[in-house]
N, C-alpha and C positions, 0 to 999 in steps of 0.2 A: 768718052760719054757722048751720046748723040744729043742734038739740040732738043729733041722731043723728050728724051729721058731727063735732061737737065731741067727743062720746063716743068715736067711732072714733079721732080724733086723740090723745085722752088715753090710750086703751088702747095705741095704737101707740107713744106716747112711753114709757109704762111698760115695754113690752116692750123698748124700746131703752135702758132704764136711767134714764129721766127720769120726769116725771109726778108725781102725788101732791100733797100740800099743801106749802107753802113752796117752790114750784117757781120762783117769780120771783125772780131775784137782783138786780133793780132795786128800789131803795127809793123810795117816794113816787111811783110811776109814775102814779098817778091825780091827782097835782099838788094834793093836799089840804092839805099842810102848807107854810106860807110864814112861818117865824119871823122872817126879816129884814125882812119887809114885803111888800106886794102890788104895788108898782110902783116902778120905778127908771127915770128918764129920762136922756138924754144919754150913753148907753153907746156904746162903740166905740173908745175909746183902747186902744192896745196893752196887752196883758196878759191875765191869767187871773183870773176873779173868780166868786164865788158871790153872786147877788142874787136876791131874791124867793123862788121856789119852792125848798125844801130839796133838797139833794143833786144839783142840776143846775147845772153850771158852764159858763161859756162862755170861749172863747179867741179873741182878736182879734189880728191883726197887719197893719200896713201900710195899712189902709183909711182913707179919709176919710169913709166911711159912718158914720152914727150911728143908734141905735135905742132904743126903749123896751121894757123887758122887764117883763111883768106876769103875775100870776095872774088868769085871766079866768073869767067865769061861763059863757061859751059852751062847750058840751060835747056829745058824742054821748049817745044814750040809755044810761042806766045809770051816767053820770058827772055830776059837778056842777062840776068845775073843769078848766081847761086852762092850759098855759103859752103865753103869747102874745109873739111878737116883732113889733114894728111899726117899719118903717123911717121915720125922721124926716129924715135927710139921705142923699141918693142918692150913689152912687159908680159911675159907668158906665165909668170909665177904670181898668181893673183891672191893677195892676202884678203882676209874676210871683210875688212872695212874699206877696201878700195872702191872708188867710183869716178866716173866721168859722165857728166850730165849737161846737156844743152837746154837752156830754158828761156822762155819769155815770161816776165812777171806783169800781171795785169791788174789795174786798179779796181777796187771793189765797185766804185760808182759806174764803171763801164760794163759790168756784168749783171746789173740788177734785173735786166729783162729776162734772164734765165729763170727767175722766180725760184731759185734754189732754196730748199728748206720749207717749201709750202706745198699744198696739195695741187697747185697749178704748175709745179716745176716742169721745165721744158728740157728735152734731151739735148745733149751736146753732140754736134757733128764736127769731126776733125778731118782735115784733108791736107795733103802736101805731096810734093814730088821728091823722089830720092833716086840716087844711083851710087855705085861704088866701083871698086876695081874688081870685085868678086862677089859671089853670093854671101849674104850675111843676114842675121836676124837681130833686130833691135826692138826696143819697147817705147811706145808713146804713152805718156801719162798725163792726166789732169789731176792736179793736187789742190785741194781747198785748204789754204793756210789758215783761214779763220776757224775752221772746225776740225782740222787734222783728219781729213777724209780724202780718199783718192780712188781712181780707177785707172787700170793699165791694159793696153792691148799690144800684142806683138805685131810687127810688120816685116816684110822681106825686102831686101835690097838685091838688085842684080846689076849687071854692067850697063844696062839700058835705063833711061829715065822711065820711072814707073809712078803713076799717081796712086797714092794710098788714100783710102776712104774708110774711116772708122766711126762707128756709132757708139758713143760712150754712155748713152742712157741718161735718164733724169735722176735727180736726187732730191727726195722730199725731206731729207734730214739736214739741218744746218744751213742757215741763211748766210749769204755774203754780207759783210759790213758795207754800208753805203758811205764810203769815204775815199780819200786819195792814197790810202795805203794798199799794199798788195793783198789781194784776196785769192786770185786764181793763178796757178803756175801751169804753163804748158811746158812739159819736160820731154826730152828724148834721152833715153839711157843708152850710152855708147860703151860702157864698161862698168862692171860691178863685181864685187866679191860676194861671198856667201851670205853676208849680213843682209844683202838685198836680193839675192837670187836663190836662196836655199829653201824657199817655201813653195807655195802654190800661187800662181799668178792671180792677182786681184782684178778680175775682169768686170766687176760691177762695183758701184759706189759702196765703200765700206770705210770704217775707221782704219787708220793706217796701221798695217803690220809691216815692218821694214823688210822682212824676208820675202814678202809677197810682191814687192814693187817691180822687180826687173827680171823675173824668172824667165830663163830660156834665151837670154841674149848672147850674141857673139861679142867679141871685144875689138874695139878699134886698135888696141895695142898688140894684137896677136901677130903682127908682121909690119915691117917698115914699108911694105907694099900697100898697106891698107889705106883706103880713102873713103870718105863719106861726103856726098853732096846733098844739099837740101835747098828747096825753094818752094814758092807758092803755098806757104803755110796759112791755113784758114781754120778758125774756130768759130762756129756759128750756132745759133739756136735752131733746133730741128732734128728730125730723125735721119735726114739724108744730107750728104755733102752736096753742095752746088758748085757751079763753076767759080773759079777764083775771082774775087772782086778786085779788079784792077782800079786804081785811082790815079789822078794826076800827080806827078812827082812833087809839085809844090805843096800838095796836101799832105803827102807822106812826110816830106821834109819838115813841115810845120809841126806835125805830130811828134816827130823824133826830137825836135828842138824843145819840146815841153820837158824833156828829160835830160838833154845834153846839147850844148852847142859851143862853138869855139871861135876865136878870132886869131888871125895869124896865118902862117903857111906861105908867106911870100916876104921878100925883103922889104922893109919899111911899111909893112902892113899896119894900118891905123886901127887902134881901138876906138870905137865910136863914142867917146866921151872926152871931155877936157878935164885936166887936173888943176885944182886951185892950190897954189903954193902957200906954204906957211913954214918958214925957216927950212929945216931939212926934211920936210914931209909934205905930202900932197893929199888932198881928199878929192873924191870923184863921185858923181852920180851917174847911173846908167839905166836908161829905160830899155828893158829887154825886148827883143823882137817878137816874142810870144810870152804868154803867161806860163811860167814854169809850174811844175807840180807842187813844189814848196820852195822855201828860200833855199837857193842853191849853195853848194860849196864851190870854192874857187881853187883851181890849180893852175899855176903859171910855170912856164919853162922858157929858157932862152933869154935874150938880151932885150928887155923892155926899158924904154927911157921916156922921159918927159922933156919937151923943149920949152924953156921958160917963157919965151915969147916967139912970135913968128920970126925965123931967121936967127934966133938966139942960140945959146948953148944947150947941149943935151946933158941930162943927168940920169945916171942909171937908177932904176927902181929896184928896191928889195923889200922884203916883208910885206908883200902885197896881200891884202886880205879884205873880206867883206865885213863891214861893221853892222849892217842892218839891212833888212828887206821889208817891204810893205806887206800888208795883209793879202794882197793879190799876187805877190811875187812877181810883179811887173816892173818894179823899180828897186834897184839895189844901190847901196852906198858903201864905199870902201875907202881904204887909206893905204899909203905906202910910204916908206922912207926913201930919201934920195941921197945920192953920193955927195952932194954939196948943197948948201943953202940956196934956195931959189927965190927968196923974198916972198912977195905976195902975188906974183904973176900967175896968170892962167895960161896953161900950155897944153899942147897936144901930146897924146900918149901914142907911142908906136914901137914896133919891133925894129930895133936899130940894125938894119942890114942883115937880119937873122931870119932866114926863110924857115928855120925849124922852130921858131918861137911859137908858143901857144898860150892863149889866155882862155881857159875853158871853164864853163859853168856846168855843174852836174846836179841834177835833182832825181837821179835814178832811184828806182825802187830797190 
């Protein structure tokens, strides 16, 4: 796209009520942040999961296909990272209920400016960059989870990086809830059975008919040679897609940490809180680096210990849990049991020589 054309699109979007800064409601669309890791193999069992690149979730149902998901260095000009799917086990006998879908879930309070469900509703412009190992066709979908409405458009993948620009239209039916729960889903359909592909593609906003959601798609699982790369994902208000809105990495990282962040990853990594001992248990308070979406859940792995005093003995922690969070989800309180009584001392908490240890908070949608 030329600079003149992009400027014209931006002006057009501003006139339509969109445009300006902070116009992209997708977080980490450039695939720069991957707190959970850069590669996960053997994926494809039924369920929904976040792996590798932050804020991008996949959903799988019914397939025997398997894939590796990774943050990759292949990227179009102006980008350095992409999200890659690599089929490792094919599934060419597709049952009716099978699906593989990549999604980003977006809070209702972040999409109020689309004025969906009103006479002033603004159109959705969707854009992203894709490539693969061969020609393929997939479907991009916007799904309104508050009102069970959606719109879908096909797009083509080639062996070269291609920018996809899709105008998804406005929807005067069904307003988004103004809260911190999910309202808008950005979905890419990579595999689907007849339950989702057996009808007529839903190319304008309508009540959901499952068979119309992913009509005409290829399958990521049609060959173990199949790959799919994605980056530069943007969803904005306006009739026309504009140039991707790059932002400083620290801003993207802070946005991602609203939903997930962790401590650990190196030997003797410190958890930024002290434990107050009480017999065979400790309590701790932790002020979070950013306000999370809601009170997070806690998952720990590896060897976490408390040192009862500086230079004192180390005691293994178990049954680590959050006991409460304040109304702004900025402060959490928790407790853990210890392998031995530690009196009433205050001690530091750390991953005891375990570089694989993780202490992770999640408030994902």
